C-alpha positions in Angstrom: -234.0 -24.9 255.2 -230.8 -24.5 254.2 -227.9 -23.2 256.5 -227.4 -20.0 254.6 -230.8 -19.2 255.0 -230.9 -20.0 258.6 -227.7 -17.8 259.0 -229.3 -14.7 257.0 -232.9 -15.4 259.3 -230.8 -14.8 262.2 -228.7 -12.0 261.2 -231.8 -9.6 259.7 -233.2 -8.9 263.4 -229.8 -7.4 264.2 -229.2 -5.3 261.2 -233.0 -3.9 261.7 -232.3 -2.9 265.0 -229.1 -1.0 264.2 -231.6 0.9 261.8 -234.3 1.7 264.5 -234.8 5.4 265.4 -233.4 6.4 268.7 -234.9 9.1 270.4 -233.2 12.5 270.2 -233.6 15.4 272.7 -234.3 18.7 271.1 -231.3 20.9 270.6 -232.8 24.6 270.3 -230.7 26.7 272.1 -231.7 28.2 275.5 -234.9 26.3 275.7 -235.8 23.5 278.5 -238.3 20.8 277.6 -240.5 18.2 279.4 -240.8 14.9 278.3 -244.0 13.3 278.6 -244.9 9.4 277.9 -247.8 9.0 276.0 -249.8 5.8 275.4 -248.2 3.0 273.1 -244.8 4.1 274.2 -244.5 7.2 272.4 -243.3 10.5 273.8 -243.9 14.2 273.4 -241.6 17.1 274.2 -243.5 20.4 275.8 -241.6 23.5 276.0 -241.4 24.4 279.6 -238.9 27.5 279.6 -237.2 29.7 276.9 -233.9 31.8 277.9 -232.4 29.0 280.2 -228.5 29.9 280.2 -227.5 26.6 281.1 -228.1 22.8 282.2 -228.3 24.0 285.8 -231.4 26.3 285.2 -233.0 24.1 283.0 -232.8 21.4 285.7 -234.1 23.9 288.1 -237.2 24.5 286.1 -237.5 20.8 285.8 -237.1 20.3 289.8 -240.0 23.2 290.3 -242.0 21.2 288.3 -241.3 18.1 290.0 -242.4 19.7 293.3 -245.5 21.4 291.8 -246.6 17.7 290.8 -246.0 16.5 294.2 -247.5 19.3 296.0 -250.6 18.7 293.9 -250.6 15.0 295.1 -249.6 13.6 291.7 -246.9 11.3 293.6 -244.5 11.7 290.7 -241.0 11.4 291.8 -239.1 11.7 288.5 -239.5 14.2 285.9 -237.7 13.9 282.6 -236.6 16.7 280.5 -233.9 18.0 277.6 -231.8 21.3 277.0 -229.6 21.7 274.1 -229.7 17.7 272.9 -228.9 16.3 276.5 -231.7 14.5 278.3 -232.1 15.5 282.2 -233.5 13.3 284.6 -234.7 14.6 287.7 -234.9 11.8 290.7 -235.5 12.0 294.3 -231.5 11.1 294.5 -230.6 14.3 292.3 -229.9 15.1 288.4 -228.7 12.8 286.0 -227.9 13.8 282.5 -227.4 11.7 279.5 -226.5 12.0 275.8 -229.4 9.3 274.9 -232.6 8.7 276.4 -231.8 4.9 277.1 -227.9 5.7 277.5 -225.8 5.6 280.6 -226.7 8.4 283.1 -224.4 10.6 284.7 -224.4 12.4 288.2 -224.7 16.2 287.4 -226.5 17.5 290.8 -226.7 16.1 294.1 -229.3 16.8 296.9 -228.0 18.5 299.8 -229.1 17.6 303.6 -232.1 19.9 303.3 -233.5 18.6 299.5 -231.9 21.5 297.8 -229.9 20.8 294.3 -226.3 21.4 294.3 -223.3 20.6 291.7 -221.3 18.1 293.3 -218.0 19.9 293.7 -219.8 23.2 295.4 -220.5 20.8 298.6 -218.3 21.1 301.6 -216.1 18.2 302.8 
């Protein structure tokens, strides 16, 4: 094989990776979504709550879902959702947001000493 053919063969996978479709969060205003992982690496967004005024209210709905799952013995510590184009990751440590599913997750809400969620700036020092 010529060097040019080898170089092209090495570049093609990187070019195709750039064309891969990324998972986008639904952007419908006021709707809170729950992300469900399906077999084969697929996902589905289920409508969880309508008329949510902001990201915090959606996070609260997802936290209620997480707690209900745990109460039923599902052993699920984390829930993933979306609100107006942003991903929400509800975890035992708190709530994290990201612009993309696999992107950097920013702390959004933290757990208080009794397990409730609060915006970090609202906590007394």
